[in-house]
C-alpha positions, -999 to +999 in steps of 0.1 A: -161+192-012-180+170+012-178+132+014-210+127-006-197+149-034-163+131-034-180+097-036-201+109-065-169+122-082-151+089-076-180+070-091-189+093-121-161+118-127-134+120-153-103+098-148-084+126-132-114+137-111-119+101-099-082+098-089-083+131-070-115+121-053-100+088-042-070+105-027-092+131-009-115+104+006-085+087+022-074+120+038-109+124+053-106+091+071-144+087+070-155+050+070-184+059+048-160+060+019-149+024+022-174+008-002-167+034-030-130+029-025-133-008-026-152-005-059-126+018-073-099-010-069-114-024-101-113+009-120-095+007-154-077+040-146-043+035-130-044+067-110-078+058-095-067+023-085-034+037-071-051+064-050-080+041-039-055+015-027-037+038-004-068+056+006-082+024+020-052+021+043-056+057+053-091+049+066-074+028+092-097-001+086-080-035+090-108-052+072-093-037+040-062-058+044-073-087+022-081-062-006-047-046-002-030-080-003-049-087-035-037-053-049-001-065-044-007-085-076-018-056-097-002-053-131+008-017-124+038-010-102+023+021-085-007+002-074+016-025-059+037+002-043+006+018-027-007-016-015+027-024+001+028+011+017-008+008+029-002-026+045+027-011+065+005+018+076-020-007+089+008-028+104-008-059+089+012-089+102-008-112+079+007-094+049+043-104+058+045-134+035+030-114+006+054-085+012+082-110+013+073-121-022+077-085-034+114-086-026+117-101-061+094-076-078+109-061-110+102-026-097+126-010-072+098+013-060+077-017-050+107-035-034+116-004-013+080+001-001+078-036+008+109-033+029+097-001+046+064-018+054+081-049+068+100-025+090+068-009+102+051-042+108+080-059+126+080-093+141+103-123+138+093-132+102+096-096+089+130-092+106+143-124+089+133-110+055+149-076+063+181-093+074+183-113+042+176-081+022+203-062+041+228-088+033+218-091-003+234-079-035+208-052-043+226-022-027+196+001-026+174-026-011+202-035+013+204+001+025+166+004+031+165-029+048+193-019+072+175+014+080+143-006+087+161-029+111+176+001+129+142+016+133+129-016+148+157-017+173+150+018+185 
């Protein structure tokens, strides 16, 4: 399916069809998909919002960063996870304070992806957060933070 058909599917398809279209548009990395993906961030369907969130990062467009930061506050954990992962993919330094707040997210999936993204982004502030997480009482988060610090050193 071409980009025009995928955008049409994203805008007018069934829930599952819209979610699949959002994921495929990200894989194409075509900037023409950006507006439709931005609109999909407001979709009522969790799968559509989740896939559109990460697809925006896959486009590689740093002007999507504010929208991904906003998606960190979504009610659904998988959207927050995709936003955190996407911000790491884009190495968005301006997202470090927002990813830091996710260290207290109730979802372990969100916390792990925030740690991984902080490890991808790097920088003094991210390393401080990773060190604190590595020394913390959450064993799983501590493990991921330690690995992220090791990757930054190599």
